[in-house]
C-alpha positions in Angstrom: 153.1 -52.5 -126.6 152.2 -51.6 -123.0 150.0 -48.8 -124.2 148.2 -51.1 -126.6 147.6 -53.6 -123.8 146.4 -50.8 -121.5 144.0 -49.5 -124.1 142.6 -52.9 -124.9 142.1 -53.8 -121.3 140.5 -50.5 -120.5 138.0 -50.8 -123.4 137.2 -54.4 -122.5 136.7 -53.4 -118.9 134.3 -50.6 -119.8 132.3 -52.8 -122.2 132.0 -55.7 -119.7 131.2 -53.3 -116.8 128.4 -51.7 -118.8 126.7 -55.0 -119.5 126.6 -56.3 -115.9 123.3 -55.5 -114.1 122.0 -56.4 -110.7 119.0 -58.7 -110.3 115.6 -57.2 -109.7 114.6 -57.1 -106.1 112.0 -59.6 -104.8 108.5 -58.4 -104.3 107.9 -56.8 -100.9 106.8 -59.3 -98.3 106.5 -62.0 -100.9 103.3 -60.4 -102.3 101.6 -61.0 -99.0 99.3 -57.9 -98.8 97.3 -59.1 -95.7 100.2 -58.1 -93.4 100.0 -54.4 -94.5 103.7 -53.9 -94.6 105.4 -52.8 -97.8 109.1 -52.8 -96.8 111.3 -54.5 -99.3 113.0 -57.7 -98.4 116.6 -57.0 -97.4 116.0 -53.4 -96.4 116.5 -51.8 -99.8 120.1 -50.7 -99.0 121.6 -48.7 -101.9 124.7 -50.3 -103.6 125.7 -47.5 -105.8 127.1 -45.1 -103.2 129.2 -47.8 -101.6 130.6 -48.8 -104.9 131.6 -45.2 -105.7 133.3 -44.8 -102.3 135.2 -48.1 -102.9 136.3 -47.1 -106.4 137.5 -43.7 -105.1 139.5 -45.3 -102.3 141.0 -47.8 -104.7 142.0 -45.0 -107.1 143.6 -43.0 -104.2 145.6 -46.0 -103.0 146.8 -46.7 -106.6 147.9 -43.2 -107.1 149.8 -43.3 -103.7 151.5 -46.5 -104.7 152.4 -45.1 -108.1 153.9 -41.9 -106.8 155.9 -43.8 -104.2 157.3 -46.0 -106.9 158.3 -42.9 -109.0 160.1 -41.5 -106.0 162.1 -44.7 -105.6 163.1 -44.7 -109.3 164.1 -41.0 -109.3 166.4 -41.4 -106.2 
């Protein structure tokens, strides 16, 4: 039963995660071309690399907690 719940939750997580998209960025400088600047509003910071780092750290923490639980059970 636990495996079935795990499989269903994993599949639903992957399906929901693939359908979520970020909003498109606003036009640079609110389409004001007289200023001559073309830097995007907000600085154009990438979100993808930070997300990958956060997921890697979360996975590492979960593995550490899982292994420490297994050591307690085996003692």
